[in-house]
ZADO-1210 file (C-alpha; in nm, 4 decimals, padded with zeros to 6 digits):
<atoms>
<atom x="-02.0916" y="-01.6056" z="-00.0111" code="MET" pos="1"/>
<atom x="-01.7559" y="-01.4363" z="-00.0708" code="CYS" pos="2"/>
<atom x="-01.9163" y="-01.0960" z="-00.1265" code="GLY" pos="3"/>
<atom x="-02.1510" y="-01.1435" z="00.1689" code="TYR" pos="4"/>
<atom x="-01.8665" y="-01.2078" z="00.4138" code="LYS" pos="5"/>
<atom x="-01.6532" y="-00.9224" z="00.2848" code="LEU" pos="6"/>
<atom x="-01.9439" y="-00.6770" z="00.2959" code="ILE" pos="7"/>
<atom x="-02.0075" y="-00.7740" z="00.6600" code="ILE" pos="8"/>
<atom x="-01.6369" y="-00.7180" z="00.7392" code="SER" pos="9"/>
<atom x="-01.6489" y="-00.3793" z="00.5666" code="LEU" pos="10"/>
<atom x="-01.9587" y="-00.2752" z="00.7643" code="THR" pos="11"/>
<atom x="-01.8122" y="-00.3832" z="01.0977" code="ILE" pos="12"/>
<atom x="-01.4814" y="-00.2097" z="01.0355" code="LEU" pos="13"/>
<atom x="-01.6409" y="00.1160" z="00.9205" code="MET" pos="14"/>
<atom x="-01.8544" y="00.1312" z="01.2370" code="THR" pos="15"/>
<atom x="-01.5633" y="00.0845" z="01.4754" code="ILE" pos="16"/>
<atom x="-01.4773" y="00.4054" z="01.6584" code="LEU" pos="17"/>
<atom x="-01.1015" y="00.4417" z="01.6343" code="SER" pos="18"/>
<atom x="-00.9296" y="00.4739" z="01.9710" code="LEU" pos="19"/>
<atom x="-00.6344" y="00.6921" z="01.8654" code="PRO" pos="20"/>
<atom x="-00.2838" y="00.6184" z="01.9854" code="ALA" pos="21"/>
<atom x="-00.0503" y="00.8527" z="02.1706" code="PRO" pos="22"/>
<atom x="00.2666" y="00.9847" z="02.0096" code="ALA" pos="23"/>
<atom x="00.4096" y="00.7502" z="01.7507" code="LEU" pos="24"/>
<atom x="00.7788" y="00.6729" z="01.7367" code="HIS" pos="25"/>
<atom x="00.8987" y="00.5205" z="01.4119" code="ALA" pos="26"/>
<atom x="01.1721" y="00.4786" z="01.1555" code="ALA" pos="27"/>
<atom x="01.0600" y="00.6248" z="00.8278" code="GLY" pos="28"/>
<atom x="00.7017" y="00.6912" z="00.7239" code="LEU" pos="29"/>
<atom x="00.3874" y="00.4854" z="00.6749" code="TYR" pos="30"/>
<atom x="00.4481" y="00.2493" z="00.3812" code="LEU" pos="31"/>
<atom x="00.0879" y="00.1463" z="00.2939" code="ASP" pos="32"/>
<atom x="00.1470" y="-00.2314" z="00.2844" code="PRO" pos="33"/>
<atom x="-00.2154" y="-00.3176" z="00.1985" code="ALA" pos="34"/>
<atom x="-00.2154" y="-00.1030" z="-00.1158" code="GLY" pos="35"/>
<atom x="00.1480" y="-00.1319" z="-00.2213" code="TYR" pos="36"/>
<atom x="00.1011" y="-00.3806" z="-00.5058" code="PHE" pos="37"/>
<atom x="-00.1392" y="-00.2851" z="-00.7832" code="SER" pos="38"/>
<atom x="-00.4067" y="-00.5211" z="-00.9136" code="VAL" pos="39"/>
<atom x="-00.2772" y="-00.7076" z="-01.2181" code="VAL" pos="40"/>
<atom x="-00.5200" y="-00.6732" z="-01.5091" code="ASP" pos="41"/>
<atom x="-00.5754" y="-00.4588" z="-01.8177" code="THR" pos="42"/>
<atom x="-00.8440" y="-00.2310" z="-01.6711" code="THR" pos="43"/>
<atom x="-00.7963" y="00.1200" z="-01.8062" code="ALA" pos="44"/>
<atom x="-00.8912" y="00.2937" z="-01.4794" code="ALA" pos="45"/>
<atom x="-00.9814" y="00.2061" z="-01.1203" code="THR" pos="46"/>
<atom x="-01.0818" y="00.3963" z="-00.8064" code="VAL" pos="47"/>
<atom x="-00.9945" y="00.2458" z="-00.4667" code="THR" pos="48"/>
<atom x="-01.1229" y="00.3583" z="-00.1267" code="VAL" pos="49"/>
<atom x="-00.9570" y="00.1993" z="00.1760" code="ARG" pos="50"/>
<atom x="-01.0153" y="00.2165" z="00.5516" code="HIS" pos="51"/>
<atom x="-00.7289" y="00.1079" z="00.7779" code="VAL" pos="52"/>
<atom x="-00.7459" y="00.0495" z="01.1524" code="ASP" pos="53"/>
<atom x="-00.3983" y="00.0137" z="01.3073" code="PHE" pos="54"/>
<atom x="-00.2997" y="-00.0952" z="01.6548" code="GLN" pos="55"/>
<atom x="-00.0083" y="-00.0135" z="01.8806" code="ARG" pos="56"/>
<atom x="00.0483" y="-00.0989" z="02.2470" code="ASP" pos="57"/>
<atom x="-00.0773" y="00.2487" z="02.3386" code="GLU" pos="58"/>
<atom x="-00.4038" y="00.2264" z="02.1453" code="GLY" pos="59"/>
<atom x="-00.5451" y="00.2499" z="01.7951" code="ARG" pos="60"/>
<atom x="-00.5635" y="00.4940" z="01.5050" code="GLY" pos="61"/>
<atom x="-00.7207" y="00.4978" z="01.1626" code="SER" pos="62"/>
<atom x="-00.6416" y="00.5977" z="00.8065" code="ILE" pos="63"/>
<atom x="-00.8736" y="00.6579" z="00.5148" code="VAL" pos="64"/>
<atom x="-00.7087" y="00.6581" z="00.1731" code="SER" pos="65"/>
<atom x="-00.8197" y="00.7059" z="-00.1841" code="GLY" pos="66"/>
<atom x="-00.6433" y="00.6049" z="-00.5051" code="GLU" pos="67"/>
<atom x="-00.6974" y="00.6596" z="-00.8761" code="VAL" pos="68"/>
<atom x="-00.5238" y="00.4228" z="-01.1178" code="SER" pos="69"/>
<atom x="-00.4904" y="00.4847" z="-01.4924" code="VAL" pos="70"/>
<atom x="-00.3175" y="00.3140" z="-01.7850" code="ARG" pos="71"/>
<atom x="-00.2236" y="00.5664" z="-02.0529" code="PRO" pos="72"/>
<atom x="-00.0791" y="00.2783" z="-02.2564" code="SER" pos="73"/>
<atom x="-00.0444" y="-00.0974" z="-02.2314" code="ARG" pos="74"/>
<atom x="00.3069" y="-00.0679" z="-02.0921" code="ARG" pos="75"/>
<atom x="00.2546" y="00.2167" z="-01.8440" code="VAL" pos="76"/>
<atom x="00.0530" y="00.2070" z="-01.5224" code="HIS" pos="77"/>
<atom x="00.0122" y="00.5179" z="-01.3022" code="LEU" pos="78"/>
<atom x="-00.1397" y="00.5386" z="-00.9535" code="ARG" pos="79"/>
<atom x="-00.2213" y="00.8543" z="-00.7545" code="PHE" pos="80"/>
<atom x="-00.3378" y="00.8530" z="-00.3921" code="GLY" pos="81"/>
<atom x="-00.3829" y="01.0419" z="-00.0668" code="LEU" pos="82"/>
<atom x="-00.3934" y="00.9445" z="00.3041" code="PHE" pos="83"/>
<atom x="-00.6171" y="01.0959" z="00.5733" code="TYR" pos="84"/>
<atom x="-00.4944" y="00.9768" z="00.9164" code="PRO" pos="85"/>
<atom x="-00.6592" y="01.0131" z="01.2580" code="ASN" pos="86"/>
<atom x="-00.4554" y="00.9527" z="01.5739" code="PHE" pos="87"/>
<atom x="-00.3632" y="01.1092" z="01.9083" code="GLN" pos="88"/>
<atom x="-00.0399" y="01.2799" z="02.0046" code="ARG" pos="89"/>
<atom x="00.0381" y="01.4368" z="02.3420" code="GLN" pos="90"/>
<atom x="-00.3267" y="01.4618" z="02.4378" code="GLY" pos="91"/>
<atom x="-00.4456" y="01.6058" z="02.1056" code="TYR" pos="92"/>
<atom x="-00.6394" y="01.4374" z="01.8275" code="ILE" pos="93"/>
<atom x="-00.4363" y="01.4748" z="01.5094" code="MET" pos="94"/>
<atom x="-00.6111" y="01.4420" z="01.1762" code="HIS" pos="95"/>
<atom x="-00.5936" y="01.5942" z="00.8308" code="GLY" pos="96"/>
<atom x="-00.4673" y="01.5269" z="00.4820" code="ALA" pos="97"/>
<atom x="-00.1446" y="01.3307" z="00.4931" code="GLY" pos="98"/>
<atom x="00.1001" y="01.3009" z="00.2067" code="ASP" pos="99"/>
<atom x="-00.0015" y="01.2015" z="-00.1411" code="GLY" pos="100"/>
<atom x="00.1767" y="00.9377" z="-00.3438" code="PHE" pos="101"/>
<atom x="00.2497" y="00.8608" z="-00.7073" code="VAL" pos="102"/>
<atom x="00.3452" y="00.5114" z="-00.8198" code="ARG" pos="103"/>
<atom x="00.4422" y="00.4180" z="-01.1706" code="ALA" pos="104"/>
<atom x="00.5401" y="00.0965" z="-01.3427" code="SER" pos="105"/>
<atom x="00.6649" y="00.0496" z="-01.6990" code="VAL" pos="106"/>
<atom x="00.6820" y="-00.2963" z="-01.8545" code="ARG" pos="107"/>
<atom x="01.0337" y="-00.3620" z="-01.9840" code="VAL" pos="108"/>
<atom x="00.9362" y="-00.7015" z="-02.1213" code="PHE" pos="109"/>
<atom x="00.6630" y="-00.9566" z="-02.0565" code="GLY" pos="110"/>
<atom x="00.3107" y="-01.0465" z="-02.1625" code="ASP" pos="111"/>
<atom x="00.0547" y="-00.7819" z="-02.2618" code="THR" pos="112"/>
<atom x="-00.1688" y="-00.8721" z="-01.9665" code="LEU" pos="113"/>
<atom x="00.1049" y="-00.7519" z="-01.7255" code="ASP" pos="114"/>
<atom x="00.0771" y="-01.0846" z="-01.5412" code="ALA" pos="115"/>
<atom x="00.4442" y="-01.1719" z="-01.5978" code="SER" pos="116"/>
<atom x="00.7609" y="-00.9923" z="-01.6925" code="GLY" pos="117"/>
<atom x="01.0052" y="-00.7324" z="-01.5670" code="LEU" pos="118"/>
<atom x="00.8907" y="-00.3801" z="-01.4789" code="PHE" pos="119"/>
<atom x="01.0697" y="-00.0564" z="-01.3997" code="LEU" pos="120"/>
<atom x="00.9117" y="00.0842" z="-01.0843" code="ARG" pos="121"/>
<atom x="00.9040" y="00.4355" z="-00.9406" code="GLY" pos="122"/>
<atom x="00.7506" y="00.5552" z="-00.6114" code="ASP" pos="123"/>
<atom x="00.7230" y="00.9172" z="-00.4986" code="ALA" pos="124"/>
<atom x="00.5740" y="01.0720" z="-00.1864" code="ARG" pos="125"/>
<atom x="00.4130" y="01.4130" z="-00.2497" code="VAL" pos="126"/>
<atom x="00.4423" y="01.6469" z="00.0563" code="PRO" pos="127"/>
<atom x="00.0810" y="01.7617" z="00.0827" code="ILE" pos="128"/>
<atom x="00.0356" y="01.7112" z="00.4568" code="GLY" pos="129"/>
<atom x="00.1900" y="01.8977" z="00.7472" code="SER" pos="130"/>
<atom x="00.5087" y="01.7608" z="00.9002" code="GLY" pos="131"/>
<atom x="00.3191" y="01.7499" z="01.2298" code="GLY" pos="132"/>
<atom x="00.1312" y="01.4464" z="01.0994" code="LEU" pos="133"/>
<atom x="00.4389" y="01.2232" z="01.0910" code="ARG" pos="134"/>
<atom x="00.4655" y="00.9360" z="01.0122" code="PRO" pos="135"/>
<atom x="00.1788" y="00.9919" z="00.7666" code="PHE" pos="136"/>
<atom x="00.3230" y="01.3144" z="00.6267" code="ALA" pos="137"/>
<atom x="00.6836" y="01.4130" z="00.5685" code="SER" pos="138"/>
<atom x="00.6911" y="01.7821" z="00.4793" code="GLY" pos="139"/>
<atom x="00.9263" y="01.7006" z="00.1920" code="SER" pos="140"/>
<atom x="00.9336" y="01.4819" z="-00.1170" code="MET" pos="141"/>
<atom x="01.0754" y="01.1273" z="-00.1148" code="ASP" pos="142"/>
<atom x="01.1419" y="00.9331" z="-00.4330" code="GLY" pos="143"/>
<atom x="01.2611" y="00.5834" z="-00.5130" code="GLY" pos="144"/>
<atom x="01.3239" y="00.3663" z="-00.8183" code="VAL" pos="145"/>
<atom x="01.3724" y="-00.0054" z="-00.8673" code="GLY" pos="146"/>
<atom x="01.2554" y="-00.3203" z="-01.0413" code="LEU" pos="147"/>
<atom x="00.9531" y="-00.5469" z="-01.0074" code="GLU" pos="148"/>
<atom x="00.9287" y="-00.9057" z="-01.1313" code="PHE" pos="149"/>
<atom x="00.5980" y="-01.0845" z="-01.1953" code="ARG" pos="150"/>
<atom x="00.5566" y="-01.4507" z="-01.2747" code="GLY" pos="151"/>
<atom x="00.4052" y="-01.7722" z="-01.1481" code="GLY" pos="152"/>
<atom x="00.2280" y="-02.0915" z="-01.2492" code="THR" pos="153"/>
<atom x="-00.1305" y="-02.2134" z="-01.2735" code="SER" pos="154"/>
<atom x="-00.1188" y="-02.2721" z="-00.8970" code="LEU" pos="155"/>
<atom x="00.0143" y="-01.9365" z="-00.7792" code="PHE" pos="156"/>
<atom x="00.1260" y="-01.5913" z="-00.8857" code="GLY" pos="157"/>
<atom x="00.4496" y="-01.4281" z="-00.7718" code="LEU" pos="158"/>
<atom x="00.5542" y="-01.0632" z="-00.7436" code="ARG" pos="159"/>
<atom x="00.8881" y="-00.9367" z="-00.6126" code="ALA" pos="160"/>
<atom x="01.0044" y="-00.5757" z="-00.5964" code="VAL" pos="161"/>
<atom x="01.3101" y="-00.3877" z="-00.4724" code="SER" pos="162"/>
<atom x="01.3628" y="-00.0108" z="-00.4678" code="THR" pos="163"/>
<atom x="01.6017" y="00.2403" z="-00.3194" code="TYR" pos="164"/>
<atom x="01.4526" y="00.5640" z="-00.1877" code="THR" pos="165"/>
<atom x="01.6138" y="00.9041" z="-00.1349" code="LEU" pos="166"/>
<atom x="01.4304" y="01.1081" z="00.1286" code="VAL" pos="167"/>
<atom x="01.4015" y="01.4833" z="00.1030" code="GLY" pos="168"/>
<atom x="01.3886" y="01.5611" z="00.4744" code="ASP" pos="169"/>
<atom x="01.6601" y="01.3570" z="00.6461" code="ARG" pos="170"/>
<atom x="01.6105" y="01.3174" z="01.0211" code="ILE" pos="171"/>
<atom x="01.8892" y="01.1364" z="01.2016" code="LYS" pos="172"/>
<atom x="01.7654" y="01.1518" z="01.5608" code="GLU" pos="173"/>
<atom x="01.4559" y="01.2244" z="01.7687" code="GLY" pos="174"/>
<atom x="01.1054" y="01.0758" z="01.7541" code="GLU" pos="175"/>
<atom x="01.1155" y="00.9899" z="01.3838" code="PHE" pos="176"/>
<atom x="01.4284" y="00.8623" z="01.2149" code="ILE" pos="177"/>
<atom x="01.3916" y="00.9248" z="00.8416" code="HIS" pos="178"/>
<atom x="01.6855" y="00.8422" z="00.6166" code="ARG" pos="179"/>
<atom x="01.7464" y="00.6943" z="00.2747" code="ASN" pos="180"/>
<atom x="01.6322" y="00.3324" z="00.2708" code="PHE" pos="181"/>
<atom x="01.6268" y="00.0099" z="00.0718" code="PHE" pos="182"/>
<atom x="01.2859" y="-00.1530" z="00.0336" code="PHE" pos="183"/>
<atom x="01.1952" y="-00.5056" z="-00.0783" code="ALA" pos="184"/>
<atom x="00.8594" y="-00.6753" z="-00.1105" code="GLY" pos="185"/>
<atom x="00.7324" y="-01.0213" z="-00.2016" code="LEU" pos="186"/>
<atom x="00.3735" y="-01.1365" z="-00.2654" code="ALA" pos="187"/>
<atom x="00.2402" y="-01.4831" z="-00.3501" code="ILE" pos="188"/>
<atom x="-00.1199" y="-01.5204" z="-00.4701" code="ASP" pos="189"/>
<atom x="-00.3181" y="-01.8449" z="-00.4473" code="PHE" pos="190"/>
<atom x="-00.6512" y="-01.8742" z="-00.6338" code="PRO" pos="191"/>
<atom x="-00.9260" y="-02.0409" z="-00.4303" code="LEU" pos="192"/>
<atom x="-01.1561" y="-02.1017" z="-00.7218" code="GLY" pos="193"/>
<atom x="-01.4039" y="-01.8757" z="-00.8897" code="GLY" pos="194"/>
<atom x="-01.3240" y="-01.5103" z="-00.8283" code="ARG" pos="195"/>
<atom x="-01.1509" y="-01.5420" z="-00.4919" code="THR" pos="196"/>
<atom x="-00.7834" y="-01.5557" z="-00.4035" code="ASN" pos="197"/>
<atom x="-00.5551" y="-01.5246" z="-00.1029" code="VAL" pos="198"/>
<atom x="-00.2240" y="-01.3399" z="-00.0921" code="ARG" pos="199"/>
<atom x="00.0686" y="-01.3811" z="00.1459" code="PHE" pos="200"/>
<atom x="00.3086" y="-01.0881" z="00.1449" code="GLY" pos="201"/>
<atom x="00.6222" y="-00.9696" z="00.3158" code="GLY" pos="202"/>
<atom x="00.8004" y="-00.6322" z="00.3133" code="PHE" pos="203"/>
<atom x="01.1337" y="-00.5192" z="00.4506" code="SER" pos="204"/>
<atom x="01.2750" y="-00.1670" z="00.4882" code="ALA" pos="205"/>
<atom x="01.6398" y="-00.1109" z="00.5799" code="ARG" pos="206"/>
<atom x="01.7308" y="00.2472" z="00.6650" code="PHE" pos="207"/>
<atom x="02.0750" y="00.3951" z="00.6328" code="ARG" pos="208"/>
<atom x="02.2166" y="00.3968" z="00.9837" code="GLY" pos="209"/>
<atom x="02.0733" y="00.0653" z="01.1018" code="GLY" pos="210"/>
<atom x="01.6986" y="00.1056" z="01.1650" code="ALA" pos="211"/>
<atom x="01.4764" y="-00.1601" z="01.0097" code="SER" pos="212"/>
<atom x="01.1124" y="-00.2612" z="00.9706" code="ARG" pos="213"/>
<atom x="00.9441" y="-00.5810" z="00.8538" code="GLU" pos="214"/>
<atom x="00.5762" y="-00.6249" z="00.7621" code="ILE" pos="215"/>
<atom x="00.3856" y="-00.9502" z="00.7038" code="TYR" pos="216"/>
<atom x="00.0538" y="-00.9318" z="00.5204" code="LEU" pos="217"/>
<atom x="-00.2434" y="-01.1623" z="00.4543" code="LEU" pos="218"/>
<atom x="-00.5014" y="-01.0537" z="00.1949" code="THR" pos="219"/>
<atom x="-00.8359" y="-01.1997" z="00.0887" code="ALA" pos="220"/>
<atom x="-00.9653" y="-01.0658" z="-00.2421" code="ARG" pos="221"/>
<atom x="-01.3074" y="-01.1273" z="-00.3970" code="CYS" pos="222"/>
<atom x="-01.4187" y="-01.0029" z="-00.7394" code="ILE" pos="223"/>
<atom x="-01.7923" y="-00.9390" z="-00.7063" code="LEU" pos="224"/>
<atom x="-01.8467" y="-00.8302" z="-01.0664" code="SER" pos="225"/>
<atom x="-01.6574" y="-00.6948" z="-01.3663" code="ASP" pos="226"/>
<atom x="-01.6682" y="-00.3504" z="-01.2054" code="SER" pos="227"/>
<atom x="-01.6346" y="-00.4157" z="-00.8285" code="LEU" pos="228"/>
<atom x="-01.4074" y="-00.6095" z="-00.5951" code="GLU" pos="229"/>
<atom x="-01.3490" y="-00.6114" z="-00.2202" code="LEU" pos="230"/>
<atom x="-01.0234" y="-00.6755" z="-00.0330" code="CYS" pos="231"/>
<atom x="-00.9624" y="-00.7462" z="00.3348" code="VAL" pos="232"/>
<atom x="-00.6040" y="-00.7190" z="00.4638" code="ASP" pos="233"/>
<atom x="-00.4424" y="-00.8076" z="00.7962" code="ALA" pos="234"/>
<atom x="-00.0796" y="-00.7169" z="00.8692" code="ALA" pos="235"/>
<atom x="00.1771" y="-00.7444" z="01.1463" code="LEU" pos="236"/>
<atom x="00.4853" y="-00.5243" z="01.1706" code="GLU" pos="237"/>
<atom x="00.7991" y="-00.6769" z="01.3156" code="ALA" pos="238"/>
<atom x="01.1380" y="-00.5343" z="01.3970" code="GLY" pos="239"/>
<atom x="01.2411" y="-00.3189" z="01.6934" code="PRO" pos="240"/>
<atom x="00.9482" y="-00.1586" z="01.8763" code="GLU" pos="241"/>
<atom x="01.0973" y="00.1889" z="01.8459" code="GLU" pos="242"/>
<atom x="01.1181" y="00.1574" z="01.4664" code="ASP" pos="243"/>
<atom x="00.7595" y="00.0468" z="01.3976" code="ARG" pos="244"/>
<atom x="00.4724" y="00.2609" z="01.2727" code="VAL" pos="245"/>
<atom x="00.2150" y="00.0023" z="01.3892" code="PHE" pos="246"/>
<atom x="00.2004" y="-00.3373" z="01.5597" code="ASP" pos="247"/>
<atom x="-00.0991" y="-00.4756" z="01.3699" code="SER" pos="248"/>
<atom x="-00.3266" y="-00.3505" z="01.0964" code="LEU" pos="249"/>
<atom x="-00.6665" y="-00.4371" z="00.9504" code="LEU" pos="250"/>
<atom x="-00.7982" y="-00.2793" z="00.6322" code="SER" pos="251"/>
<atom x="-01.0969" y="-00.3090" z="00.4008" code="VAL" pos="252"/>
<atom x="-01.0957" y="-00.1708" z="00.0465" code="ALA" pos="253"/>
<atom x="-01.3492" y="-00.1358" z="-00.2321" code="ALA" pos="254"/>
<atom x="-01.2098" y="-00.1250" z="-00.5872" code="VAL" pos="255"/>
<atom x="-01.4264" y="00.0108" z="-00.8686" code="CYS" pos="256"/>
<atom x="-01.3150" y="-00.0762" z="-01.2220" code="ARG" pos="257"/>
<atom x="-01.3745" y="00.1089" z="-01.5472" code="PHE" pos="258"/>
<atom x="-01.2706" y="-00.1428" z="-01.8141" code="PRO" pos="259"/>
<atom x="-01.4504" y="00.0059" z="-02.1149" code="GLY" pos="260"/>
<atom x="-01.1882" y="00.2625" z="-02.2146" code="SER" pos="261"/>
<atom x="-00.8830" y="00.0377" z="-02.2314" code="ALA" pos="262"/>
<atom x="-00.6032" y="00.1797" z="-02.4518" code="PRO" pos="263"/>
<atom x="-00.5522" y="00.0147" z="-02.7904" code="PRO" pos="264"/>
<atom x="-00.3269" y="-00.2866" z="-02.8262" code="GLU" pos="265"/>
<atom x="00.0374" y="-00.2193" z="-02.8979" code="GLU" pos="266"/>
<atom x="00.2534" y="-00.4091" z="-03.1422" code="ILE" pos="267"/>
<atom x="00.4931" y="-00.6100" z="-02.9285" code="GLU" pos="268"/>
</atoms>
């Protein structure tokens, strides 16, 4: 039943014709709330394809993203991805490859399943896309570092992260304010039995100079098999209207797992 409902949601979302939005005004760049936290398991490699439909007062736009995740060792987790946005600006349809991203986490201490412990976290935006695709491309590299904590009980799982990001292309005025910023995120997972769980998440970005953004996220995740899972995410962005990238967001993702080539166990 879980897989049936999620497959229907995926089909409906993929068949929606995006009604692109006019010029976007925002503080900072698109932060990918649906895909920000990695899946916690020991799978050696995964491939994720995600479709996002976002809404603003002016209309809608869409983003397709792809991600490859690898674990070169039990302690290190690397993720590489790319956005492809589609939206309208000043009467023109804007689309093309947005920026890429690299995310890395290194377990400082904790269990070998990566379900609990303290992790050193790094996030980098790779300037692949044209600056004309802001806020989905920057034209310069941004990089941040911080810490992530994972823990929980038999009833719920908890993840909390905080990073500070230095932006390569600082913009202090105009359509897009892009300055160094502090980012914090919190996610709480509740298992619903079997292979289904629900996640409640919240994110906050505070930019140097006063701009701010807040995102609230609800995720339903269903593991269909050892090699496939589906996720449906709904998000709302709060904060001042002029600082937001979107008002609401709906995404569907398919995650393919390749567990057979897991790296050997390390001596803790």
